[in-house]
Each structure stands twice: as C-alpha cells, then as structure tokens.
PDB file of N, CA, C and O in Angstrom:
ATOM      1  N   UNK A   1      36.771 129.122 283.292  1.00  0.00           N
ATOM      2  CA  UNK A   1      35.445 128.593 283.123  1.00  0.00           C
ATOM      3  C   UNK A   1      34.493 129.417 283.991  1.00  0.00           C
ATOM      4  O   UNK A   1      34.779 129.684 285.158  1.00  0.00           O
ATOM      5  N   UNK A   2      33.381 129.809 283.421  1.00  0.00           N
ATOM      6  CA  UNK A   2      32.399 130.619 284.140  1.00  0.00           C
ATOM      7  C   UNK A   2      31.198 129.751 284.525  1.00  0.00           C
ATOM      8  O   UNK A   2      30.508 129.215 283.658  1.00  0.00           O
ATOM      9  N   UNK A   3      30.959 129.620 285.820  1.00  0.00           N
ATOM     10  CA  UNK A   3      29.873 128.790 286.335  1.00  0.00           C
ATOM     11  C   UNK A   3      28.653 129.647 286.649  1.00  0.00           C
ATOM     12  O   UNK A   3      28.781 130.802 287.056  1.00  0.00           O
ATOM     13  N   UNK A   4      27.455 129.062 286.453  1.00  0.00           N
ATOM     14  CA  UNK A   4      26.220 129.753 286.822  1.00  0.00           C
ATOM     15  C   UNK A   4      25.202 128.735 287.311  1.00  0.00           C
ATOM     16  O   UNK A   4      25.292 127.546 287.005  1.00  0.00           O
ATOM     17  N   UNK A   5      24.226 129.226 288.082  1.00  0.00           N
ATOM     18  CA  UNK A   5      23.153 128.352 288.535  1.00  0.00           C
ATOM     19  C   UNK A   5      21.819 129.018 288.274  1.00  0.00           C
ATOM     20  O   UNK A   5      21.753 130.223 288.032  1.00  0.00           O
ATOM     21  N   UNK A   6      20.777 128.245 288.323  1.00  0.00           N
ATOM     22  CA  UNK A   6      19.439 128.735 288.037  1.00  0.00           C
ATOM     23  C   UNK A   6      19.018 129.817 289.016  1.00  0.00           C
ATOM     24  O   UNK A   6      19.381 129.784 290.192  1.00  0.00           O
ATOM     25  N   UNK A   7      18.254 130.772 288.521  1.00  0.00           N
ATOM     26  CA  UNK A   7      17.701 131.795 289.406  1.00  0.00           C
ATOM     27  C   UNK A   7      16.702 131.190 290.379  1.00  0.00           C
ATOM     28  O   UNK A   7      16.432 131.786 291.422  1.00  0.00           O
ATOM     29  N   UNK A   8      16.145 130.024 290.068  1.00  0.00           N
ATOM     30  CA  UNK A   8      15.224 129.342 290.974  1.00  0.00           C
ATOM     31  C   UNK A   8      15.923 128.884 292.247  1.00  0.00           C
ATOM     32  O   UNK A   8      15.258 128.637 293.253  1.00  0.00           O
ATOM     33  N   UNK A   9      17.222 128.768 292.228  1.00  0.00           N
ATOM     34  CA  UNK A   9      17.949 128.251 293.387  1.00  0.00           C
ATOM     35  C   UNK A   9      18.185 129.302 294.461  1.00  0.00           C
ATOM     36  O   UNK A   9      18.733 128.982 295.515  1.00  0.00           O
ATOM     37  N   UNK A  10      17.791 130.535 294.224  1.00  0.00           N
ATOM     38  CA  UNK A  10      18.080 131.592 295.194  1.00  0.00           C
ATOM     39  C   UNK A  10      17.049 131.711 296.311  1.00  0.00           C
ATOM     40  O   UNK A  10      17.299 132.410 297.293  1.00  0.00           O
ATOM     41  N   UNK A  11      15.922 131.066 296.195  1.00  0.00           N
ATOM     42  CA  UNK A  11      14.890 131.190 297.227  1.00  0.00           C
ATOM     43  C   UNK A  11      14.709 129.910 298.013  1.00  0.00           C
ATOM     44  O   UNK A  11      15.079 128.832 297.548  1.00  0.00           O
ATOM     45  N   UNK A  12      14.150 130.019 299.184  1.00  0.00           N
ATOM     46  CA  UNK A  12      13.867 128.841 300.000  1.00  0.00           C
ATOM     47  C   UNK A  12      15.110 128.074 300.346  1.00  0.00           C
ATOM     48  O   UNK A  12      16.070 128.627 300.881  1.00  0.00           O
ATOM     49  N   UNK A  13      15.091 126.798 300.039  1.00  0.00           N
ATOM     50  CA  UNK A  13      16.239 125.934 300.302  1.00  0.00           C
ATOM     51  C   UNK A  13      17.111 125.862 299.057  1.00  0.00           C
ATOM     52  O   UNK A  13      17.397 124.774 298.559  1.00  0.00           O
ATOM     53  N   UNK A  14      17.525 126.988 298.565  1.00  0.00           N
ATOM     54  CA  UNK A  14      18.256 127.077 297.313  1.00  0.00           C
ATOM     55  C   UNK A  14      19.703 126.664 297.364  1.00  0.00           C
ATOM     56  O   UNK A  14      20.433 126.851 296.390  1.00  0.00           O
ATOM     57  N   UNK A  15      20.138 126.105 298.480  1.00  0.00           N
ATOM     58  CA  UNK A  15      21.537 125.686 298.546  1.00  0.00           C
ATOM     59  C   UNK A  15      21.743 124.291 297.980  1.00  0.00           C
ATOM     60  O   UNK A  15      22.876 123.815 297.913  1.00  0.00           O
ATOM     61  N   UNK A  16      20.672 123.634 297.574  1.00  0.00           N
ATOM     62  CA  UNK A  16      20.767 122.302 297.002  1.00  0.00           C
ATOM     63  C   UNK A  16      20.549 122.423 295.499  1.00  0.00           C
ATOM     64  O   UNK A  16      19.425 122.298 295.014  1.00  0.00           O
ATOM     65  N   UNK A  17      21.615 122.662 294.780  1.00  0.00           N
ATOM     66  CA  UNK A  17      21.476 122.834 293.344  1.00  0.00           C
ATOM     67  C   UNK A  17      22.789 122.487 292.652  1.00  0.00           C
ATOM     68  O   UNK A  17      23.792 122.167 293.289  1.00  0.00           O
ATOM     69  N   UNK A  18      22.745 122.561 291.349  1.00  0.00           N
ATOM     70  CA  UNK A  18      23.946 122.348 290.556  1.00  0.00           C
ATOM     71  C   UNK A  18      24.264 123.630 289.808  1.00  0.00           C
ATOM     72  O   UNK A  18      23.407 124.496 289.632  1.00  0.00           O
ATOM     73  N   UNK A  19      25.495 123.732 289.378  1.00  0.00           N
ATOM     74  CA  UNK A  19      25.942 124.844 288.550  1.00  0.00           C
ATOM     75  C   UNK A  19      26.371 124.276 287.207  1.00  0.00           C
ATOM     76  O   UNK A  19      26.808 123.128 287.124  1.00  0.00           O
ATOM     77  N   UNK A  20      26.245 125.075 286.158  1.00  0.00           N
ATOM     78  CA  UNK A  20      26.698 124.638 284.845  1.00  0.00           C
ATOM     79  C   UNK A  20      27.691 125.640 284.273  1.00  0.00           C
ATOM     80  O   UNK A  20      27.680 126.824 284.609  1.00  0.00           O
ATOM     81  N   UNK A  21      28.536 125.134 283.409  1.00  0.00           N
ATOM     82  CA  UNK A  21      29.468 125.968 282.652  1.00  0.00           C
ATOM     83  C   UNK A  21      29.380 125.527 281.197  1.00  0.00           C
ATOM     84  O   UNK A  21      29.464 124.337 280.892  1.00  0.00           O
ATOM     85  N   UNK A  22      29.211 126.489 280.309  1.00  0.00           N
ATOM     86  CA  UNK A  22      29.128 126.179 278.888  1.00  0.00           C
ATOM     87  C   UNK A  22      30.524 126.176 278.285  1.00  0.00           C
ATOM     88  O   UNK A  22      31.249 127.169 278.354  1.00  0.00           O
ATOM     89  N   UNK A  23      30.886 125.049 277.694  1.00  0.00           N
ATOM     90  CA  UNK A  23      32.163 124.889 277.008  1.00  0.00           C
ATOM     91  C   UNK A  23      31.881 124.825 275.508  1.00  0.00           C
ATOM     92  O   UNK A  23      30.714 124.747 275.121  1.00  0.00           O
ATOM     93  N   UNK A  24      32.890 124.855 274.657  1.00  0.00           N
ATOM     94  CA  UNK A  24      32.636 124.868 273.213  1.00  0.00           C
ATOM     95  C   UNK A  24      31.752 123.725 272.707  1.00  0.00           C
ATOM     96  O   UNK A  24      30.902 123.949 271.844  1.00  0.00           O
ATOM     97  N   UNK A  25      31.931 122.519 273.219  1.00  0.00           N
ATOM     98  CA  UNK A  25      31.138 121.382 272.731  1.00  0.00           C
ATOM     99  C   UNK A  25      30.454 120.607 273.847  1.00  0.00           C
ATOM    100  O   UNK A  25      29.807 119.593 273.587  1.00  0.00           O
ATOM    101  N   UNK A  26      30.586 121.066 275.079  1.00  0.00           N
ATOM    102  CA  UNK A  26      30.044 120.338 276.226  1.00  0.00           C
ATOM    103  C   UNK A  26      29.450 121.297 277.246  1.00  0.00           C
ATOM    104  O   UNK A  26      29.703 122.501 277.224  1.00  0.00           O
ATOM    105  N   UNK A  27      28.650 120.723 278.140  1.00  0.00           N
ATOM    106  CA  UNK A  27      28.158 121.439 279.310  1.00  0.00           C
ATOM    107  C   UNK A  27      28.736 120.720 280.525  1.00  0.00           C
ATOM    108  O   UNK A  27      28.555 119.513 280.682  1.00  0.00           O
ATOM    109  N   UNK A  28      29.421 121.455 281.372  1.00  0.00           N
ATOM    110  CA  UNK A  28      29.968 120.890 282.606  1.00  0.00           C
ATOM    111  C   UNK A  28      28.971 121.155 283.733  1.00  0.00           C
ATOM    112  O   UNK A  28      28.351 122.217 283.783  1.00  0.00           O
ATOM    113  N   UNK A  29      28.822 120.192 284.628  1.00  0.00           N
ATOM    114  CA  UNK A  29      27.871 120.287 285.739  1.00  0.00           C
ATOM    115  C   UNK A  29      28.605 119.932 287.025  1.00  0.00           C
ATOM    116  O   UNK A  29      29.368 118.967 287.072  1.00  0.00           O
ATOM    117  N   UNK A  30      28.363 120.736 288.083  1.00  0.00           N
ATOM    118  CA  UNK A  30      28.977 120.441 289.377  1.00  0.00           C
ATOM    119  C   UNK A  30      27.993 120.772 290.506  1.00  0.00           C
ATOM    120  O   UNK A  30      27.019 121.497 290.307  1.00  0.00           O
ATOM    121  N   UNK A  31      28.264 120.235 291.668  1.00  0.00           N
ATOM    122  CA  UNK A  31      27.470 120.486 292.869  1.00  0.00           C
ATOM    123  C   UNK A  31      27.856 121.854 293.421  1.00  0.00           C
ATOM    124  O   UNK A  31      29.033 122.108 293.675  1.00  0.00           O
ATOM    125  N   UNK A  32      26.880 122.732 293.607  1.00  0.00           N
ATOM    126  CA  UNK A  32      27.199 124.083 294.088  1.00  0.00           C
ATOM    127  C   UNK A  32      27.698 124.096 295.525  1.00  0.00           C
ATOM    128  O   UNK A  32      28.384 125.033 295.933  1.00  0.00           O
ATOM    129  N   UNK A  33      27.361 123.059 296.303  1.00  0.00           N
ATOM    130  CA  UNK A  33      27.834 123.003 297.689  1.00  0.00           C
ATOM    131  C   UNK A  33      29.237 122.416 297.797  1.00  0.00           C
ATOM    132  O   UNK A  33      29.895 122.565 298.827  1.00  0.00           O
ATOM    133  N   UNK A  34      29.696 121.754 296.747  1.00  0.00           N
ATOM    134  CA  UNK A  34      31.026 121.138 296.762  1.00  0.00           C
ATOM    135  C   UNK A  34      31.701 121.359 295.406  1.00  0.00           C
ATOM    136  O   UNK A  34      31.969 120.395 294.689  1.00  0.00           O
ATOM    137  N   UNK A  35      31.977 122.601 295.050  1.00  0.00           N
ATOM    138  CA  UNK A  35      32.521 122.890 293.723  1.00  0.00           C
ATOM    139  C   UNK A  35      33.902 122.297 293.459  1.00  0.00           C
ATOM    140  O   UNK A  35      34.314 122.172 292.306  1.00  0.00           O
ATOM    141  N   UNK A  36      34.609 121.938 294.508  1.00  0.00           N
ATOM    142  CA  UNK A  36      35.952 121.368 294.357  1.00  0.00           C
ATOM    143  C   UNK A  36      35.914 119.871 294.044  1.00  0.00           C
ATOM    144  O   UNK A  36      36.943 119.282 293.711  1.00  0.00           O
ATOM    145  N   UNK A  37      34.753 119.265 294.146  1.00  0.00           N
ATOM    146  CA  UNK A  37      34.629 117.825 293.890  1.00  0.00           C
ATOM    147  C   UNK A  37      34.420 117.557 292.407  1.00  0.00           C
ATOM    148  O   UNK A  37      34.617 118.446 291.579  1.00  0.00           O
ATOM    149  N   UNK A  38      34.027 116.355 292.074  1.00  0.00           N
ATOM    150  CA  UNK A  38      33.911 115.903 290.682  1.00  0.00           C
ATOM    151  C   UNK A  38      32.970 116.771 289.851  1.00  0.00           C
ATOM    152  O   UNK A  38      31.978 117.305 290.348  1.00  0.00           O
ATOM    153  N   UNK A  39      33.310 116.892 288.586  1.00  0.00           N
ATOM    154  CA  UNK A  39      32.497 117.612 287.608  1.00  0.00           C
ATOM    155  C   UNK A  39      32.080 116.627 286.529  1.00  0.00           C
ATOM    156  O   UNK A  39      32.889 115.823 286.066  1.00  0.00           O
ATOM    157  N   UNK A  40      30.822 116.690 286.132  1.00  0.00           N
ATOM    158  CA  UNK A  40      30.328 115.862 285.036  1.00  0.00           C
ATOM    159  C   UNK A  40      30.287 116.703 283.773  1.00  0.00           C
ATOM    160  O   UNK A  40      29.993 117.897 283.829  1.00  0.00           O
ATOM    161  N   UNK A  41      30.581 116.088 282.634  1.00  0.00           N
ATOM    162  CA  UNK A  41      30.510 116.790 281.354  1.00  0.00           C
ATOM    163  C   UNK A  41      29.603 116.020 280.412  1.00  0.00           C
ATOM    164  O   UNK A  41      29.681 114.795 280.314  1.00  0.00           O
ATOM    165  N   UNK A  42      28.742 116.753 279.721  1.00  0.00           N
ATOM    166  CA  UNK A  42      27.805 116.155 278.776  1.00  0.00           C
ATOM    167  C   UNK A  42      27.943 116.859 277.434  1.00  0.00           C
ATOM    168  O   UNK A  42      28.163 118.069 277.395  1.00  0.00           O
ATOM    169  N   UNK A  43      27.817 116.117 276.322  1.00  0.00           N
ATOM    170  CA  UNK A  43      27.772 116.797 275.028  1.00  0.00           C
ATOM    171  C   UNK A  43      26.598 117.783 275.033  1.00  0.00           C
ATOM    172  O   UNK A  43      25.533 117.477 275.568  1.00  0.00           O
ATOM    173  N   UNK A  44      26.791 118.942 274.450  1.00  0.00           N
ATOM    174  CA  UNK A  44      25.757 119.979 274.479  1.00  0.00           C
ATOM    175  C   UNK A  44      24.399 119.477 273.986  1.00  0.00           C
ATOM    176  O   UNK A  44      23.393 119.769 274.632  1.00  0.00           O
ATOM    177  N   UNK A  45      24.317 118.731 272.866  1.00  0.00           N
ATOM    178  CA  UNK A  45      22.996 118.265 272.422  1.00  0.00           C
ATOM    179  C   UNK A  45      22.313 117.336 273.442  1.00  0.00           C
ATOM    180  O   UNK A  45      21.094 117.388 273.605  1.00  0.00           O
ATOM    181  N   UNK A  46      23.084 116.501 274.118  1.00  0.00           N
ATOM    182  CA  UNK A  46      22.506 115.595 275.116  1.00  0.00           C
ATOM    183  C   UNK A  46      21.991 116.373 276.323  1.00  0.00           C
ATOM    184  O   UNK A  46      20.918 116.066 276.841  1.00  0.00           O
ATOM    185  N   UNK A  47      22.733 117.363 276.770  1.00  0.00           N
ATOM    186  CA  UNK A  47      22.306 118.168 277.914  1.00  0.00           C
ATOM    187  C   UNK A  47      21.055 118.973 277.555  1.00  0.00           C
ATOM    188  O   UNK A  47      20.126 119.078 278.356  1.00  0.00           O
ATOM    189  N   UNK A  48      21.037 119.535 276.354  1.00  0.00           N
ATOM    190  CA  UNK A  48      19.871 120.293 275.898  1.00  0.00           C
ATOM    191  C   UNK A  48      18.637 119.401 275.842  1.00  0.00           C
ATOM    192  O   UNK A  48      17.552 119.819 276.247  1.00  0.00           O
ATOM    193  N   UNK A  49      18.790 118.180 275.345  1.00  0.00           N
ATOM    194  CA  UNK A  49      17.667 117.238 275.288  1.00  0.00           C
ATOM    195  C   UNK A  49      17.174 116.893 276.689  1.00  0.00           C
ATOM    196  O   UNK A  49      15.967 116.795 276.908  1.00  0.00           O
ATOM    197  N   UNK A  50      18.080 116.709 277.631  1.00  0.00           N
ATOM    198  CA  UNK A  50      17.698 116.413 279.013  1.00  0.00           C
ATOM    199  C   UNK A  50      16.885 117.556 279.606  1.00  0.00           C
ATOM    200  O   UNK A  50      15.828 117.319 280.191  1.00  0.00           O
ATOM    201  N   UNK A  51      17.356 118.780 279.466  1.00  0.00           N
ATOM    202  CA  UNK A  51      16.652 119.937 280.024  1.00  0.00           C
ATOM    203  C   UNK A  51      15.283 120.100 279.363  1.00  0.00           C
ATOM    204  O   UNK A  51      14.300 120.389 280.044  1.00  0.00           O
ATOM    205  N   UNK A  52      15.213 119.918 278.055  1.00  0.00           N
ATOM    206  CA  UNK A  52      13.933 120.005 277.348  1.00  0.00           C
ATOM    207  C   UNK A  52      12.964 118.962 277.878  1.00  0.00           C
ATOM    208  O   UNK A  52      11.788 119.257 278.090  1.00  0.00           O
ATOM    209  N   UNK A  53      13.446 117.750 278.092  1.00  0.00           N
ATOM    210  CA  UNK A  53      12.605 116.675 278.634  1.00  0.00           C
ATOM    211  C   UNK A  53      12.122 117.024 280.040  1.00  0.00           C
ATOM    212  O   UNK A  53      10.939 116.871 280.345  1.00  0.00           O
ATOM    213  N   UNK A  54      13.021 117.487 280.887  1.00  0.00           N
ATOM    214  CA  UNK A  54      12.644 117.819 282.263  1.00  0.00           C
ATOM    215  C   UNK A  54      11.633 118.964 282.314  1.00  0.00           C
ATOM    216  O   UNK A  54      10.709 118.935 283.126  1.00  0.00           O
ATOM    217  N   UNK A  55      11.796 119.951 281.472  1.00  0.00           N
ATOM    218  CA  UNK A  55      10.852 121.075 281.451  1.00  0.00           C
ATOM    219  C   UNK A  55       9.460 120.632 281.030  1.00  0.00           C
ATOM    220  O   UNK A  55       8.471 121.251 281.424  1.00  0.00           O
ATOM    221  N   UNK A  56       9.368 119.572 280.238  1.00  0.00           N
ATOM    222  CA  UNK A  56       8.074 119.069 279.794  1.00  0.00           C
ATOM    223  C   UNK A  56       7.443 118.080 280.752  1.00  0.00           C
ATOM    224  O   UNK A  56       6.289 117.692 280.569  1.00  0.00           O
ATOM    225  N   UNK A  57       8.180 117.665 281.772  1.00  0.00           N
ATOM    226  CA  UNK A  57       7.676 116.684 282.733  1.00  0.00           C
ATOM    227  C   UNK A  57       6.737 117.374 283.714  1.00  0.00           C
ATOM    228  O   UNK A  57       7.079 118.433 284.240  1.00  0.00           O
ATOM    229  N   UNK A  58       5.558 116.801 283.975  1.00  0.00           N
ATOM    230  CA  UNK A  58       4.576 117.454 284.855  1.00  0.00           C
ATOM    231  C   UNK A  58       5.104 117.836 286.237  1.00  0.00           C
ATOM    232  O   UNK A  58       4.705 118.867 286.778  1.00  0.00           O
ATOM    233  N   UNK A  59       5.980 117.038 286.812  1.00  0.00           N
ATOM    234  CA  UNK A  59       6.460 117.350 288.161  1.00  0.00           C
ATOM    235  C   UNK A  59       7.374 118.574 288.184  1.00  0.00           C
ATOM    236  O   UNK A  59       7.652 119.112 289.256  1.00  0.00           O
ATOM    237  N   UNK A  60       7.844 119.020 287.022  1.00  0.00           N
ATOM    238  CA  UNK A  60       8.696 120.209 286.954  1.00  0.00           C
ATOM    239  C   UNK A  60       7.908 121.448 286.561  1.00  0.00           C
ATOM    240  O   UNK A  60       8.457 122.548 286.502  1.00  0.00           O
ATOM    241  N   UNK A  61       6.632 121.268 286.295  1.00  0.00           N
ATOM    242  CA  UNK A  61       5.781 122.382 285.896  1.00  0.00           C
ATOM    243  C   UNK A  61       5.264 123.070 287.144  1.00  0.00           C
ATOM    244  O   UNK A  61       4.597 122.433 287.960  1.00  0.00           O
ATOM    245  N   UNK A  62       5.549 124.341 287.316  1.00  0.00           N
ATOM    246  CA  UNK A  62       5.167 125.061 288.534  1.00  0.00           C
ATOM    247  C   UNK A  62       3.658 125.187 288.695  1.00  0.00           C
ATOM    248  O   UNK A  62       3.181 125.502 289.785  1.00  0.00           O
ATOM    249  N   UNK A  63       2.903 124.948 287.632  1.00  0.00           N
ATOM    250  CA  UNK A  63       1.453 125.041 287.721  1.00  0.00           C
ATOM    251  C   UNK A  63       0.819 123.717 288.116  1.00  0.00           C
ATOM    252  O   UNK A  63      -0.391 123.660 288.333  1.00  0.00           O
ATOM    253  N   UNK A  64       1.603 122.655 288.215  1.00  0.00           N
ATOM    254  CA  UNK A  64       1.069 121.347 288.598  1.00  0.00           C
ATOM    255  C   UNK A  64       0.829 121.293 290.091  1.00  0.00           C
ATOM    256  O   UNK A  64       1.533 121.946 290.862  1.00  0.00           O
ATOM    257  N   UNK A  65      -0.176 120.507 290.512  1.00  0.00           N
ATOM    258  CA  UNK A  65      -0.424 120.368 291.966  1.00  0.00           C
ATOM    259  C   UNK A  65       0.681 119.626 292.663  1.00  0.00           C
ATOM    260  O   UNK A  65       0.623 119.428 293.877  1.00  0.00           O
TER     261      UNK A  65
END
C-alpha cells in the first residue's frame, strides 16, 4: 500500500495531518504521526464527496479571512 499526504502539510506545523492510500474500491486514512495505529477505510465515492464538501466550505478556502 502506498501512502501519501497533502503538500499543504509540509509547511509550518505540518506534522498534524493524515495520510491516504488509494485502494481499488476504498480510500484508507491514517494518522501520519502514528502510522502503526488504527486505519479508517471509506468507500471511494464517500471519501470523494467529503473532500469536495470540505473544499467548498469557507473555512477551508485560503482566501477567506
């Protein structure tokens, strides 16, 4: 399984993030500071919907005050 994290996590306090791994029908998510601990798995469509929702939320928009 190949894990990756957002490029946004590399600056500042970037040690507080999650990593994802793309599987055939699911997205696995884990804590980057504790990769040996529990992993959550979400159906790909549900994870995609979550990310789409979060990207549209004003508090996640880098141009918001």
